[in-house]
LUMFI-493065 format. One record per residue (C-alpha): residue in three letters; x, y negated, z negated. Coordinates in steps of 0.5 Angstrom, whole numbers, padded with zeros to 4 digits, always signed. Example, Ala and Ser with C-alpha at 12.3 -4.5 7.8 and 13.67 -1.06 7.14 Angstrom:
ala+0025+0009-0016 ser+0027+0002-0014 
END
This chain:
met-0055+0076-0046 asn-0052+0078-0039 leu-0051+0071-0035 ser-0050+0075-0029 thr-0057+0079-0030 pro-0061+0074-0026 phe-0056+0073-0021 ile-0056+0081-0020 arg-0063+0082-0020 arg-0065+0077-0015 pro-0059+0077-0009 val-0063+0073-0004 ala-0063+0067-0009 thr-0056+0069-0011 thr-0054+0069-0004 leu-0057+0062-0002 leu-0054+0059-0008 thr-0047+0062-0006 leu-0048+0059+0001 gly-0050+0052-0002 val-0044+0052-0006 leu-0040+0053+0000 leu-0043+0048+0003 ala-0042+0043-0002 gly-0035+0044-0002 leu-0034+0044+0005 val-0037+0038+0005 ala-0034+0034+0000 phe-0027+0037+0002 pro-0026+0031+0008 leu-0029+0026+0003 leu-0024+0027-0003 pro-0018+0022-0004 val-0011+0025-0002 ala-0005+0022-0007 pro+0001+0024-0010 leu-0001+0024-0017 pro-0009+0022-0020 ala-0011+0015-0019 val-0011+0012-0025 asp-0013+0005-0026 tyr-0008+0001-0031 pro-0010-0006-0033 val-0004-0009-0030 ile-0004-0016-0026 ser+0002-0019-0022 val+0003-0026-0022 gln+0007-0029-0016 ala+0010-0036-0015 ser+0015-0039-0010 leu+0019-0045-0010 pro+0023-0045-0004 gly+0030-0047-0005 ala+0030-0047-0012 ser+0035-0044-0017 pro+0033-0038-0022 gln+0034-0043-0028 val+0030-0048-0024 val+0024-0043-0023 ala+0024-0040-0030 glu+0023-0048-0033 thr+0019-0051-0028 val+0015-0046-0025 ala+0014-0039-0030 ser+0014-0043-0036 pro+0008-0046-0035 leu+0005-0040-0032 glu+0007-0036-0039 arg+0004-0041-0043 his-0003-0041-0040 leu-0003-0034-0039 gly-0001-0032-0045 gln-0007-0035-0048 ile-0011-0030-0045 ala-0015-0025-0049 asp-0012-0017-0050 val-0005-0018-0047 asn-0001-0013-0049 glu+0005-0014-0046 met+0008-0020-0041 thr+0014-0020-0037 ser+0017-0025-0033 ser+0023-0025-0028 ser+0025-0031-0024 ser+0030-0031-0018 val+0032-0035-0012 gly+0026-0039-0010 ser+0021-0034-0013 ala+0018-0032-0020 arg+0014-0026-0022 ile+0010-0025-0028 thr+0007-0018-0030 leu+0001-0018-0035 gln-0001-0011-0038 phe-0008-0011-0042 gly-0011-0006-0046 leu-0014+0000-0043 asp-0021-0002-0045 arg-0020-0008-0042 asp-0024-0009-0035 ile-0019-0010-0030 asp-0024-0015-0026 gly-0025-0019-0032 ala-0018-0020-0033 ala-0017-0022-0026 arg-0022-0027-0027 asp-0018-0030-0034 val-0012-0030-0030 gln-0015-0034-0024 ala-0017-0039-0029 ala-0011-0039-0033 ile-0007-0040-0026 asn-0012-0046-0025 ala-0010-0049-0031 ala-0003-0049-0030 arg-0004-0052-0023 ala-0003-0059-0026 asp+0004-0057-0030 leu+0007-0054-0024 pro+0012-0058-0019 ser+0008-0062-0014 ser+0013-0059-0008 leu+0010-0052-0010 arg+0008-0049-0003 ser+0002-0046-0005 asn-0002-0044-0011 pro+0001-0038-0015 thr-0002-0031-0013 tyr-0004-0025-0017 arg-0006-0018-0015 lys-0008-0012-0019 val-0002-0007-0019 asn-0003+0001-0021 pro+0005+0002-0023 ala+0004+0010-0020 asp+0003+0007-0013 ala+0008+0007-0008 pro+0008+0006-0001 ile+0005+0010+0004 leu+0009+0008+0010 ile+0015+0003+0012 leu+0016+0001+0019 ala+0022-0001+0021 leu+0023-0006+0026 thr+0030-0007+0030 ser+0032-0010+0036 asp+0039-0011+0040 thr+0037-0017+0043 leu+0032-0021+0039 ser+0034-0025+0032 lys+0031-0023+0025 gly+0027-0029+0025 glu+0024-0027+0031 ile+0022-0020+0029 phe+0020-0023+0023 asp+0015-0028+0026 ala+0012-0022+0031 ala+0011-0017+0024 ser+0008-0023+0020 thr+0004-0026+0025 val+0002-0019+0030 leu+0003-0013+0026 ala+0001-0015+0020 gln-0006-0017+0021 lys-0007-0011+0025 leu-0005-0006+0020 ser-0009-0010+0015 gln-0015-0008+0019 val-0014+0000+0018 asp-0018+0003+0014 gly-0015+0006+0008 val-0009+0000+0008 gly-0010-0004+0002 glu-0004-0009+0003 val+0001-0010+0008 ser+0008-0014+0006 val+0013-0016+0011 gly+0021-0016+0008 gly+0028-0016+0010 ser+0028-0023+0013 ser+0024-0029+0013 leu+0020-0033+0019 pro+0025-0037+0023 ala+0027-0044+0021 val+0033-0049+0024 arg+0038-0050+0018 val+0042-0056+0018 glu+0049-0056+0014 leu+0051-0063+0012 val+0059-0065+0012 pro+0060-0069+0006 pro+0066-0073+0009 ala+0062-0074+0015 leu+0057-0077+0011 tyr+0061-0081+0007 lys+0065-0084+0013 tyr+0058-0087+0016 gly+0056-0088+0009 ile+0050-0085+0010 gly+0046-0081+0004 leu+0042-0075+0003 glu+0035-0079+0003 asp+0037-0082+0009 val+0037-0075+0013 arg+0031-0072+0010 ala+0027-0078+0012 ala+0030-0078+0019 leu+0028-0070+0019 ala+0021-0071+0016 ser+0020-0077+0022 ala+0022-0072+0027 asn+0016-0067+0026 ala+0011-0073+0025 his+0005-0070+0028 ser+0000-0075+0029 pro-0005-0078+0034 lys-0002-0081+0040 gly-0008-0086+0041 ala-0011-0088+0048 ile-0011-0093+0053 asp-0017-0096+0056 val-0017-0099+0064 gly-0023-0101+0066 gln-0029-0096+0065 gln-0023-0090+0065 arg-0020-0088+0058 tyr-0014-0084+0058 gln-0012-0080+0052 ile-0004-0080+0050 leu-0002-0073+0049 ala+0005-0072+0047 asn+0009-0066+0043 asp+0014-0069+0038 gln+0015-0063+0035 ala+0022-0061+0034 thr+0023-0053+0034 ala+0029-0051+0035 ala+0036-0053+0033 lys+0038-0057+0040 asp+0032-0061+0039 tyr+0035-0064+0033 arg+0042-0065+0034 ser+0041-0072+0038 leu+0036-0074+0032 ile+0039-0081+0031 val+0040-0081+0023 ala+0042-0088+0023 tyr+0046-0094+0027 arg+0052-0096+0024 asn+0056-0102+0028 gly+0050-0102+0033 ala+0052-0095+0035 pro+0047-0089+0033 val+0049-0083+0029 arg+0046-0077+0031 leu+0045-0071+0026 ser+0050-0067+0030 asp+0055-0072+0028 val+0054-0071+0020 gly+0053-0063+0020 glu+0052-0057+0024 val+0045-0055+0027 thr+0043-0048+0028 asp+0037-0043+0029 ser+0037-0039+0023 val+0031-0037+0018 glu+0028-0039+0012 asn+0032-0035+0007 ile+0038-0033+0009 arg+0039-0028+0002 asn+0034-0023+0005 ala+0036-0017+0009 gly+0034-0010+0011 leu+0037-0005+0014 ala+0035+0001+0018 asn+0040+0007+0020 gly+0046+0002+0019 lys+0042-0004+0023 pro+0039-0010+0021 ala+0032-0009+0021 val+0025-0012+0018 leu+0021-0008+0014 val+0013-0008+0014 ile+0011-0004+0007 leu+0004-0001+0007 asn+0000+0000+0001 arg-0007+0004+0000 ser-0013+0002-0002 pro-0016+0005-0008 asn-0018+0012-0007 ala-0016+0012+0000 asn-0014+0018+0003 ile-0007+0018+0004 ile-0006+0023+0010 asp-0012+0020+0014 thr-0010+0013+0013 val-0003+0015+0016 asp-0005+0019+0021 arg-0009+0013+0023 leu-0003+0009+0022 lys+0001+0013+0027 ala-0004+0013+0032 leu-0004+0006+0032 leu+0003+0006+0034 pro+0003+0005+0041 thr-0002-0001+0041 leu+0003-0004+0036 arg+0009-0003+0041 ala+0005-0006+0046 ser+0003-0012+0042 val+0010-0014+0041 ser+0016-0016+0046 pro+0019-0009+0049 ala+0026-0011+0045 ile+0023-0009+0039 asp+0023-0002+0037 ile+0018+0000+0031 asn+0021+0007+0028 leu+0018+0010+0022 ala+0023+0009+0016 asn+0019+0013+0010 asp+0013+0017+0011 arg+0010+0018+0004 ser+0005+0023+0007 thr+0011+0028+0009 thr+0011+0031+0001 ile+0004+0031+0000 arg+0002+0035+0007 ala+0008+0040+0004 ser+0004+0041-0002 leu-0002+0042+0001 gln+0001+0047+0006 glu+0004+0051+0000 val-0003+0051-0004 glu-0006+0054+0002 gln-0001+0059+0003 ala-0001+0061-0004 leu-0009+0062-0004 met-0009+0066+0003 ile-0003+0070+0000 ala-0007+0071-0007 ile-0014+0073-0003 gly-0010+0078+0001 leu-0007+0081-0005 val-0014+0082-0008 ile-0017+0085-0001 leu-0011+0090-0001 val-0011+0092-0008 val-0019+0093-0009 phe-0019+0097-0002 ala-0012+0101-0004 phe-0015+0103-0011 leu-0023+0104-0010 arg-0023+0106-0003 asp-0029+0103-0002 ala-0031+0097+0004 arg-0037+0094+0001 ser-0033+0093-0007 thr-0027+0090-0002 leu-0033+0085+0001 ile-0034+0082-0006 pro-0027+0079-0008 val-0027+0077+0000 val-0033+0072-0002 ala-0032+0071-0009 val-0025+0068-0009 pro-0026+0063-0003 val-0033+0061-0006 ser-0030+0059-0012 leu-0025+0055-0010 val-0029+0051-0004 gly-0034+0050-0010 thr-0030+0047-0014 leu-0028+0042-0009 gly-0035+0039-0010 ile-0034+0039-0017 met-0028+0035-0016 tyr-0032+0030-0012 leu-0037+0029-0017 leu-0032+0027-0023 gly-0028+0023-0018 phe-0022+0027-0018 ser-0017+0027-0012 ile-0013+0032-0009 asp-0006+0031-0012 asn+0000+0035-0014 leu-0004+0036-0021 ser-0010+0039-0018 leu-0007+0043-0013 met-0003+0046-0019 ala-0009+0047-0023 leu-0013+0051-0017 thr-0007+0055-0015 ile-0007+0057-0023 ala-0015+0058-0023 thr-0014+0063-0017 gly-0010+0068-0022 phe-0016+0068-0026 val-0021+0068-0021 val-0017+0074-0018 asp-0016+0077-0025 asp-0023+0077-0026 ala-0025+0079-0019 ile-0021+0086-0020 val-0023+0088-0027 val-0031+0087-0026 ile-0031+0090-0019 glu-0026+0096-0023 asn-0031+0097-0028 ile-0037+0097-0024 ala-0034+0102-0019 arg-0032+0106-0026 his-0040+0107-0028 ile-0042+0108-0021 glu-0037+0114-0021 glu-0040+0116-0028 gly-0047+0117-0025 leu-0050+0111-0026 pro-0054+0108-0020 pro-0051+0101-0017 glu-0056+0096-0020 glu-0055+0099-0027 ala-0048+0100-0027 ala-0047+0093-0024 leu-0051+0090-0030 lys-0047+0094-0035 gly-0041+0093-0032 ser-0041+0085-0031 glu-0044+0085-0039 gln-0038+0089-0041 
END
C-alpha cells in the first residue's frame, strides 16, 4: 500500500492540508516555551529558615534538627540534605519520581506547622518552602551600584521597589535580592566601659527595646475639644541612639555612646556582592514554569527605564548576566542551518533536474515539515531548547534526503515515458 496515493490523487485536499499544517506550526511557534534544557519537573522541595545572629552550630541544633525530625516523617522522601550557616538553615527534600509535587508540598507545609512548637520563639518568621527545579538557573541578574549611597540604602530600594515591580512581569517566577541586607543600626559595646559603669548586656538590650516602643500616646480633653497626641519616638539612625540613656550612675546619665560605638550599617555585614570590582546589590530573577525565557527577558529589559526612574538617580542598574544570550545564539545558528539546508536542496534539485516545477516541491516540503513539527511539539508539551533544536537540525537532513531521492526517482520515470501522475505514484511507492 502506497501512503502517498490519496495525496497524489487529491491535490486540492493535499494543498489545504499542507496549509493547515503550516498555519498550525506558525500559531504554535510563539506559544512554545524557550529554555536552555527541556523542562523536567523533579519532585524537589527546599525549606529555608532564618535565625539572625545565630552561629551555624546553634542553627543546626535549634532550627535544622527539629525540622529534619518532622520532615523525615513524610512518605516517599528519597534524600534529605541540610546545610546550616550563620543565621540560616536550608533543607532540601528529594522525593520519588512518581510523587506528585503538589501533594508533597502540602505534606511539607504540614510538617513545618508541626515543627513550629519545637523551634525557637525568637524565630522571626515561619520557615518557608519552594518547589525547586535543579535544572533551572537565573534568567537575568541585575547589578545595582552607586558612588554615593550605601549598600544598605541600595538594598532597601531593591527589595521594596524593584522586587515588587519585577515580580509583576509575566514569566517571572521568583525575585531574590542579595549582596547586602536591609539598613540597620549596629551597636558595638566596649566591655571595659561596661565594667567601669557596672552595666550588663541585658541593661543595654532593655534600653534599646524601650527606645523603639511604638505605642499610642493618648489624648487630652479640654472642654469639648479633644487633642490627639502624636509623637514619633522611633529611632532609625545612629545619631538617634548615641544620646540614649542606658543607666544612671552617681546621679549622672550613662549614654549609649559612653559604652559603645554606634554606627549606621546593615543587618548582615557578612553578605557582599561585587559587579566589575565595585560593591553591588544583585537582583536575581528566575522564570516561572513553562515561561518563554526570551520573551520574559525582553519584557524585563523593556522595563529597565521604568525601574531606573523608580529609584534614586544615584543608583546605576546594569545587566550582570543574561541567560537568553546563549539561547538566542542557538536559535540563530539553527535558523542559519535550516536556511542553508533549504538553499542546498533547491540548488541540488535544480542543478541535476533543470526543472523549475520539480525544484518547487522541496521548497514547499522542507519548510512545511519543519514548521508543522512545531505544532506537534506544542501539543506534546515540548519546549524550544538545545536538545529539540539539535533534533530539528538532524531531522532537516532526513527531510532533505527524502525530498531529493523521491523527486529524482519521479523525474527518472517521467524521462522513461510515464505520465506525471503515474510516475509520481510509482516513484513515491518505490
